[in-house]
Backbone bond lengths (Angstrom), bond angles and torsions (degrees), N, CA, C in turn:
res aa  C-N    CA-C-N  psi(-1)  N-CA   C-N-CA  omega(-1)  CA-C   N-CA-C  phi
1 M - - - 1.444 - - 1.603 106.92 -
2 S 1.313 115.42 124.12 1.488 121.04 -179.80 1.544 109.40 -75.61
3 W 1.232 111.17 164.90 1.525 117.68 -178.13 1.504 110.77 -58.49
4 G 1.299 115.85 -45.86 1.560 121.57 175.50 1.563 113.44 -53.71
5 E 1.269 111.86 -48.82 1.455 118.42 -178.66 1.496 111.58 -62.84
6 G 1.340 117.59 -44.34 1.388 124.40 172.28 1.498 117.88 -56.00
7 L 1.401 111.14 -42.80 1.413 119.60 179.04 1.597 109.43 -64.46
8 F 1.316 111.79 -43.78 1.443 112.22 -179.06 1.588 112.68 -74.73
9 A 1.270 120.04 -25.76 1.482 121.34 174.34 1.518 108.87 -68.54
10 I 1.325 118.45 -46.21 1.406 121.58 -176.10 1.699 108.86 -64.75
11 S 1.255 110.61 -39.44 1.551 115.13 178.24 1.429 109.14 -66.29
12 A 1.349 120.93 -40.45 1.418 126.06 -175.25 1.474 106.12 -62.47
13 M 1.397 118.97 -40.55 1.435 121.98 -174.11 1.546 105.39 -74.93
14 S 1.315 117.56 -40.91 1.476 116.85 176.04 1.525 113.89 -63.15
15 S 1.308 115.14 -35.74 1.499 116.25 178.07 1.503 110.38 -69.59
16 V 1.344 119.21 -40.03 1.465 119.24 177.63 1.614 110.87 -61.43
17 G 1.273 115.68 -43.79 1.465 123.66 177.03 1.567 105.10 -58.95
18 Q 1.213 122.72 -45.30 1.526 121.10 -175.93 1.520 107.18 -64.95
19 M 1.310 114.02 -48.37 1.565 117.69 176.45 1.456 113.01 -55.04
20 I 1.412 124.93 -51.45 1.209 127.04 174.84 1.537 118.89 -52.19
21 G 1.329 109.01 -51.31 1.453 116.40 172.37 1.521 119.96 -58.54
22 G 1.386 115.90 -29.85 1.457 120.59 174.71 1.484 113.34 -72.59
23 F 1.329 114.46 -36.85 1.412 127.23 -179.27 1.651 112.35 -73.31
24 A 1.280 110.88 -34.51 1.483 119.72 175.99 1.503 110.28 -68.57
25 K 1.276 114.04 -47.13 1.453 120.67 -176.13 1.613 104.83 -69.58
26 G 1.179 121.42 -35.61 1.529 126.77 171.79 1.505 110.89 -59.21
27 S 1.277 116.73 -48.07 1.396 121.05 -179.24 1.476 112.79 -66.04
28 E 1.382 116.49 -40.24 1.451 118.87 173.37 1.451 115.71 -64.08
29 A 1.370 116.68 -34.36 1.484 116.23 179.79 1.525 108.15 -73.68
30 D 1.294 123.57 -30.02 1.460 127.21 174.21 1.596 106.73 -59.90
31 A 1.321 115.25 -49.34 1.359 116.60 -174.45 1.559 116.94 -70.54
32 N 1.389 107.47 -27.57 1.386 114.54 173.98 1.575 113.72 -70.39
33 A 1.395 114.56 -32.38 1.375 121.50 -179.76 1.528 112.32 -67.80
34 K 1.431 113.30 -40.73 1.463 117.53 169.26 1.373 118.44 -55.76
35 L 1.459 117.99 -44.05 1.404 121.75 171.02 1.499 113.80 -53.36
36 I 1.280 116.20 -57.72 1.418 127.38 179.47 1.579 109.67 -46.12
37 E 1.333 114.84 -46.36 1.493 120.97 -176.24 1.444 111.04 -69.58
38 S 1.446 115.55 -25.71 1.534 115.47 -176.90 1.464 110.84 -73.12
39 K 1.394 113.06 -14.98 1.527 116.71 173.85 1.486 113.47 -62.92
40 N 1.497 117.35 -26.50 1.387 122.09 -176.94 1.530 107.64 -69.70
41 K 1.355 125.94 -31.89 1.392 135.40 -178.49 1.531 102.26 -63.04
42 I 1.311 116.42 -50.66 1.421 122.27 -171.05 1.534 108.66 -67.55
43 T 1.393 113.66 -40.64 1.572 118.13 179.05 1.415 108.53 -67.25
44 A 1.343 120.03 -37.79 1.525 116.37 177.32 1.468 115.70 -65.84
45 M 1.392 116.16 -29.77 1.487 118.96 176.54 1.474 108.03 -77.25
46 R 1.283 124.28 -34.94 1.460 122.54 170.35 1.529 114.92 -61.79
47 Q 1.357 108.65 -34.20 1.668 110.83 179.49 1.343 107.89 -66.81
48 E 1.500 121.18 -44.82 1.409 118.65 -175.02 1.449 110.53 -66.71
49 I 1.244 123.93 -37.42 1.523 130.88 170.09 1.487 108.96 -45.54
50 E 1.383 111.83 -55.30 1.517 119.24 -171.93 1.580 109.68 -65.79
51 E 1.333 114.56 -39.58 1.402 119.87 -179.02 1.610 111.13 -68.07
52 G 1.235 116.04 -32.76 1.463 120.76 173.79 1.602 111.21 -66.01
53 R 1.336 107.95 -38.44 1.530 109.69 -178.83 1.490 112.64 -66.10
54 Y 1.477 113.68 -41.15 1.372 118.76 179.00 1.570 112.79 -64.22
55 V 1.348 115.33 -34.05 1.481 113.08 -178.62 1.611 103.31 -77.72
56 A 1.214 127.80 -39.17 1.434 125.05 176.05 1.587 111.42 -60.48
57 K 1.382 117.40 -41.53 1.397 119.96 -177.92 1.557 108.63 -64.68
58 G 1.376 115.50 -39.39 1.520 123.74 -176.48 1.464 103.16 -62.52
59 S 1.279 120.99 -56.23 1.496 124.97 -178.47 1.568 112.23 -55.56
60 K 1.259 115.48 -42.48 1.466 119.77 -177.77 1.556 110.60 -66.46
61 M 1.390 111.42 -44.09 1.524 113.99 179.27 1.540 109.68 -67.58
62 A 1.213 120.31 -32.34 1.582 119.04 -178.80 1.394 103.59 -69.35
63 R 1.364 123.40 -45.52 1.409 123.86 -173.18 1.511 114.36 -62.90
64 Q 1.485 112.97 -41.56 1.308 116.21 -179.84 1.530 112.52 -68.65
65 A 1.351 118.67 -36.93 1.388 124.09 -176.28 1.567 108.02 -67.33
66 Q 1.283 116.68 -42.53 1.537 120.52 173.08 1.491 114.07 -61.55
67 A 1.414 115.44 -42.47 1.423 113.57 170.18 1.469 119.13 -62.95
68 A 1.242 118.00 -40.71 1.507 122.80 179.05 1.511 109.56 -63.60
69 I 1.255 117.35 -36.67 1.456 121.46 -174.21 1.535 106.53 -77.28
70 G 1.291 116.76 -43.15 1.507 123.47 -179.01 1.491 109.47 -65.42
71 A 1.365 119.74 -42.69 1.457 126.19 175.53 1.524 113.07 -61.75
72 A 1.343 117.89 -29.67 1.386 117.76 -177.04 1.562 112.27 -92.81
73 G 1.441 111.89 7.45 1.420 117.97 -174.71 1.509 121.50 63.23
74 L 1.285 110.33 23.62 1.576 115.19 -179.72 1.457 107.58 -92.58
75 K 1.315 113.52 155.30 1.513 116.79 170.57 1.555 106.80 -95.79
76 F 1.303 113.76 165.52 1.484 122.41 178.44 1.501 109.69 -71.39
77 A 1.189 111.87 78.57 1.542 118.53 171.00 1.452 111.89 -160.07
78 G 1.255 119.70 166.17 1.462 128.27 175.56 1.522 115.78 70.85
79 S 1.402 113.34 -137.04 1.479 111.69 -168.96 1.598 109.85 -78.15
80 S 1.302 123.51 -18.44 1.442 122.41 174.89 1.518 111.35 -65.27
81 V 1.332 114.68 -37.03 1.463 117.11 -178.11 1.557 107.18 -74.95
82 A 1.409 115.12 -36.44 1.429 119.16 -177.84 1.608 107.10 -64.51
83 Y 1.324 120.77 -38.62 1.344 123.05 -177.79 1.552 110.53 -69.29
84 L 1.396 116.28 -36.05 1.458 120.11 177.36 1.535 109.97 -67.81
85 V 1.293 114.48 -39.23 1.694 119.95 -177.92 1.577 101.90 -71.64
86 E 1.285 122.05 -35.37 1.406 114.21 -176.81 1.473 114.48 -76.72
87 Q 1.258 118.33 -30.36 1.482 124.54 169.26 1.472 107.12 -62.25
88 E 1.316 123.81 -51.53 1.488 122.64 179.54 1.542 108.47 -58.80
89 R 1.264 118.49 -41.48 1.491 120.07 -174.66 1.498 108.23 -63.73
90 Q 1.334 120.64 -46.73 1.458 126.80 177.05 1.530 111.81 -56.02
91 L 1.344 111.20 -46.70 1.500 114.49 -175.59 1.651 104.28 -65.61
92 N 1.253 115.54 -37.52 1.545 112.47 -174.78 1.551 108.15 -69.57
93 I 1.344 121.65 -33.42 1.425 128.16 178.70 1.425 106.95 -63.62
94 D 1.463 117.61 -46.35 1.524 116.34 178.30 1.417 114.98 -67.33
95 K 1.397 115.13 -29.77 1.576 114.91 173.12 1.396 115.56 -67.09
96 A 1.499 119.18 -41.35 1.380 122.53 179.50 1.548 110.74 -65.53
97 I 1.382 120.77 -36.27 1.400 121.80 178.72 1.609 104.97 -64.72
98 S 1.247 117.33 -47.63 1.428 119.05 -173.97 1.517 111.19 -64.45
99 K 1.314 120.33 -35.63 1.338 125.85 174.23 1.530 113.30 -59.94
100 F 1.416 114.58 -47.43 1.475 125.26 -179.00 1.575 102.66 -61.67
101 D 1.333 118.52 -44.22 1.508 116.56 -173.59 1.456 108.19 -62.77
102 Y 1.309 121.21 -46.71 1.425 125.83 -174.71 1.480 110.93 -65.17
103 E 1.522 120.46 -40.60 1.440 121.66 172.35 1.393 112.29 -64.54
104 M 1.435 127.45 -30.68 1.373 119.20 178.69 1.461 111.96 -78.83
105 E 1.388 115.05 -28.98 1.543 113.95 173.91 1.421 112.37 -63.86
106 K 1.407 122.20 -37.12 1.343 117.74 178.73 1.519 118.26 -75.47
107 S 1.280 113.29 -24.87 1.546 125.63 173.69 1.489 105.82 -66.37
108 Y 1.295 116.81 -46.57 1.533 118.89 -178.04 1.532 111.09 -68.08
109 T 1.301 116.70 -41.01 1.484 128.52 176.23 1.512 109.58 -51.65
110 T 1.292 109.67 -57.35 1.640 118.31 -178.94 1.518 109.30 -62.78
111 A 1.361 121.57 -31.76 1.387 124.98 179.25 1.460 108.71 -68.73
112 E 1.275 115.23 -45.31 1.444 121.53 -177.42 1.457 114.07 -66.22
113 A 1.357 119.14 -36.19 1.365 125.59 174.91 1.486 112.73 -64.51
114 E 1.275 109.69 -43.52 1.711 113.93 -179.32 1.543 106.12 -69.50
115 A 1.368 125.94 -30.85 1.445 123.89 175.38 1.531 109.06 -68.49
116 E 1.299 116.78 -34.02 1.376 118.44 173.68 1.457 113.75 -65.49
117 R 1.247 121.17 -39.94 1.529 125.58 178.20 1.630 107.34 -65.46
118 R 1.313 116.92 -38.90 1.439 123.87 -177.36 1.684 103.91 -66.47
119 R 1.300 117.18 -35.94 1.395 117.02 -176.93 1.508 107.28 -74.13
120 G 1.281 119.01 -28.64 1.524 124.62 179.75 1.542 108.74 -65.57
121 R 1.369 110.26 -46.40 1.558 118.82 -178.32 1.487 110.73 -61.63
122 Y 1.311 112.00 -43.14 1.517 118.80 -179.81 1.526 105.95 -66.15
123 E 1.250 127.60 -45.41 1.461 129.41 -179.74 1.504 106.87 -59.47
124 R 1.266 125.40 -44.02 1.356 125.42 -175.40 1.555 107.80 -63.02
125 T 1.409 110.68 -49.57 1.535 118.95 -178.29 1.537 108.95 -57.53
126 A 1.339 110.16 -48.98 1.542 112.85 179.80 1.471 117.24 -57.39
127 G 1.340 113.90 -39.05 1.378 121.70 171.65 1.558 118.41 -54.92
128 V 1.308 110.33 -41.21 1.457 117.67 178.32 1.481 112.29 -75.03
129 G 1.200 109.87 -38.52 1.525 116.50 -179.22 1.447 114.22 -65.15
130 N 1.386 115.29 -39.30 1.465 122.87 -176.97 1.566 107.40 -73.15
131 A 1.254 118.04 -36.14 1.401 128.29 -178.64 1.595 106.57 -64.76
132 F 1.335 121.13 -45.58 1.387 127.88 177.36 1.604 110.07 -67.18
133 S 1.364 116.66 -36.67 1.408 119.21 -176.41 1.451 106.90 -73.73
134 T 1.288 123.87 -38.49 1.418 127.99 175.77 1.607 111.59 -58.15
135 M 1.252 115.29 -42.42 1.470 121.97 -178.13 1.452 108.66 -71.87
136 L 1.344 116.82 -35.69 1.551 120.17 -175.98 1.675 103.12 -72.43
137 K 1.310 120.29 -41.82 1.430 124.30 175.55 1.450 110.53 -54.36
138 A 1.357 113.74 -47.97 1.514 119.54 -172.89 1.534 105.00 -63.06
139 G 1.355 119.61 -44.45 1.418 125.09 -174.90 1.587 107.70 -62.24
140 Y 1.401 116.97 -39.96 1.462 123.00 -172.54 1.571 101.28 -74.31
141 A 1.253 121.23 -40.98 1.522 121.57 178.55 1.414 114.17 -61.40
142 Y 1.326 117.25 -46.38 1.479 122.77 172.10 1.398 111.48 -55.41
143 A 1.365 119.73 -51.16 1.452 122.25 -171.81 1.667 108.01 -68.13
144 A 1.303 114.14 -36.93 1.420 117.69 175.94 1.419 114.54 -62.86
145 Y 1.381 115.49 -41.91 1.429 123.84 -169.86 1.726 104.86 -73.33
146 N 1.241 110.73 -36.43 1.473 112.14 -177.01 1.511 110.27 -94.11
147 D 1.406 115.91 21.19 1.414 117.84 -179.34 1.602 117.59 51.17
148 L 1.252 115.42 27.44 1.488 114.36 178.53 1.535 114.54 -76.69
149 L 1.376 115.40 -10.21 1.400 116.43 174.82 1.516 111.71 -99.05
150 G 1.348 120.25 -3.25 1.398 124.51 176.09 1.585 111.06 71.13
151 T 1.390 110.28 36.31 1.450 111.13 172.87 1.530 120.50 -104.15
152 N 1.453 110.93 -7.73 1.544 117.48 -173.19 1.615 111.70 51.36
153 M 1.269 115.38 32.69 1.399 120.04 -174.34 1.659 109.01 -60.72
154 F 1.299 114.72 -45.45 1.541 115.41 -175.38 1.627 109.61 -106.18
155 K 1.165 117.17 2.14 1.515 118.09 -176.39 1.470 109.70 -87.36
156 K 1.372 117.19 147.63 1.472 118.01 178.29 1.568 108.02 -73.68
157 K 1.203 116.96 134.74 1.458 123.73 170.90 1.507 113.64 -58.89
158 E 1.243 120.05 125.24 1.361 117.44 169.92 1.539 118.39 -81.66
159 S 1.335 119.36 129.98 1.436 119.21 -172.89 1.578 108.81 -93.31
């Protein structure tokens, strides 16, 4: 095997390794993105549970208030009703805040997964680019060594 053939063989192996590495990193990034997206399913389940708790809490509060008002012999009017309305209003505010928090968490998780996918595409592209660059450098080195460029870079100068 000549020096040039060896150079190209080594460069080809290096290029293949760079491409395999780039595609492996890309596959890993895709797998990570799927794991990150699975967090959205868990968040959705937590959100459903939380909404169920708010519905149950609201129903319980309304029954307790009605029972307390009825036991006191009061009619549904005045400050007792205002108290019940205020409790319901606060419960709805808490529910809206909780819903907003869950939606933001889902949005962040989706963005995080997309960023991981972009990283995977970049890694694949970088692997191919590095492989091409390696082969280009090998071709230049071979051409320069064999004086195909007319530079006499590696040849001894004749005196």
